[in-house]
N, C-alpha and C positions, 0 to 999 in steps of 0.2 A: 504494500500500500504506500502510495506517495505521501510525503509529509509536506504540507504547505506552510510557508513561513509567514505569509501575510494574509489578511482577510480578503484582499483583492484577488489574490491567486486562487483562493477557495471559490470566490464568486465566479471568476473566469472559468474555473474547472467545471463548476455546476452548469454554467451557461453552455459550454461546449458539450457537456453530457446531454443536456436537454435538446440541443440542436441535433446531435447525432442520434439520439434515441427518443426524441419527443413523439414521433409518430407512433412508435411501438407502445410507448407508455400511454398515450391517449387512447389507443385501441384497447389496451388492457384495462384502463379505467372504465371505458364505455362498456366493455364486456362484463367487468365486475359489477358495475351499477345495474346493468341489465339483468344479470343473474340474481342480484339481491332483490330487485323489483319483481322479477319473475317469481322468485320463491315466496315473497310476501303476497303476491297476487294469488299464487297457487294455494297458499295456506288460507287466505281469505275465502277463496272459491270453495275449498274443501269444507271450511266451517259453515259456509252458507248452505252447501249441499246437505251436510249432516243435520243442520237445523231444520231444513225443509223436510228431510227424510223423517226426522223425529215427529214433526207435526202430522205428516201424512200417515205415519205408522199409528199414531194415536187415533186418528180418524178411522182408519181401517179396523183397528182393534176394537174400538167402541161399536162400530157397525156390526162386527162379528159377534161380540159378546152380547150385544143388545138384541140379537135375533132378527135384525133387519133383513128384508128379503134379498137385498143386494149385498149383504155382508160378505158372503163367500166370494162373489165376483170382485168386490173391492179389495179383499185380501189377496186374491190371486193376481190382480193387476199390480198391486203394490209390490208383491214378491218378484214379479217379472221384471220390474224396473229397478229393484234394489238388491244387488248382489253384495250385500254387506251385513253387518250384525243385526241391523233393523229388519232386513229381509229374512234373516234366519229366525229372529224372534216371531215374526209374522207367520213363517212356515211352521214353527212349533205350535203356535196357537191354532192355526188352521188344521194341522194334523190332529190336535186334540179334539177339535170340533168334528172331524171326520170319524175319529174313534168313537165319540159319543153317539154318532149316527150309525155306527157299525160298518162304516165304509173303510175297512182296513187297508185295502189296496190303495186308495187315494191317500190315506194317512202315510203309508209307506213311501209313496211317491214324493210327498212333501219332505219327509225326513231324509230320504236319500239325497234330495237336492241340497238340503241344509248341511249335510255332512261335508260337502266340499266348499262351503262358503265362509268358513271361519277358521282362524288359526288359534283361537282361544281354547286352551286345553280343557278347561272346565265346561265350557259350552259344548265342545265336541263330545265330551263324555256324557253330558245330558242328552244330546241328540242320539248317540249310540245306545244309551240305555232305553230310551223311548222306542227307538227303531227295533231293538231286540224284543221288547214287549209286544209290539205290533206283529213282528214275524212269528212270535209264539202263538198269537191269536190266529194267524193264518196257517198255522201248523208247518211253517218253514223252519223246522227245528235246527237243521244244520246251519242254515243262514243265520239264525239267531245266535248260535254258539260262535260263529265267525265274527259277528258284530260285537259280541261281548269281549272277544279277544282284543279288540281295538281300544278298550277302555284301560288307560294306563294311570290316570290320576288317582292318587291314594285315597282321596276323600270319597271316591265312588265305589270302592272295592266291595263294601258290604252289600250295597244295592245290586251290584253286578252279580255277586255270588248268589244272592236271593233269586234273581231271575234265572241264572244258570241252573240252580237246583230245580226250579220249576220246569225248565226245558228238559233236563235229564230225567225227571220223574215221568214226563210225558213220553220220553223215549224208552222208558222201562229200565233205566239205569239207576237202580236204587242206591247202589254203593257210591256212584259218582255224585248223585244228588246229596247224599249224606255228607260227603266230603265238601261239597260246595256250601251247604248250609253251615257246616262247622267252620269253614274259613270265614264266612260272613260274620259269625259270632265272634271269632278271634280278632277281627278287625275293629275299626272304630265305628261301630254301628250305634245308631240312636237307641234309646230305651225301647221305643215302640217297635223298631225293627228287630231288636234282640228278642222281644217277646214273640214276634211273628216267626222268627227263625227257629226258636225253641219249640214252638207249636208244630211247625213243619217237621222238625226232627222227631218229635214224639209221634206224629202221625206215621212216619216211616217205620217206627218200631212196632206199631200195632199190627 
């Protein structure tokens, strides 16, 4: 690095630097400012989109739970336009509506779509849990077991083992069902679920 003895020499050096490199610096500044403004615009746009999605989700949810004639259509339209967590929540709600109507195939369709739309581990586990229940209702027992294998979050182990036991009972695998219920009891199950698992274990002994 050159050492400058006077302030004038330093000024002259800076002037020469900007003359030689001014164009490149200006372009760099413009690109930097453009990137910053673009990032801020993108963030603002994303925030506006999520706010709009939240409001639309609330409307579709209220229409569905309120039993409105167009509730299902509104929920389906919302889901189609929102491949995000709001869309996933709407799909879960619509799937529950279909289960209540005994339309298990439609419920499975909504849950299968929701599976690929979120990276949140707990939300994915909830989706898989409900999907396995629907597959059990449809007598798709092997599919239900495969779906349960996808549940990795520790907080969902007890519920997953409860359903696994039910599937294995239906398959006639009493030993496997007993092991599943026992694993559910050994995990962090709620008191109500513990009582249910113990009852199921007792029924297998009778």
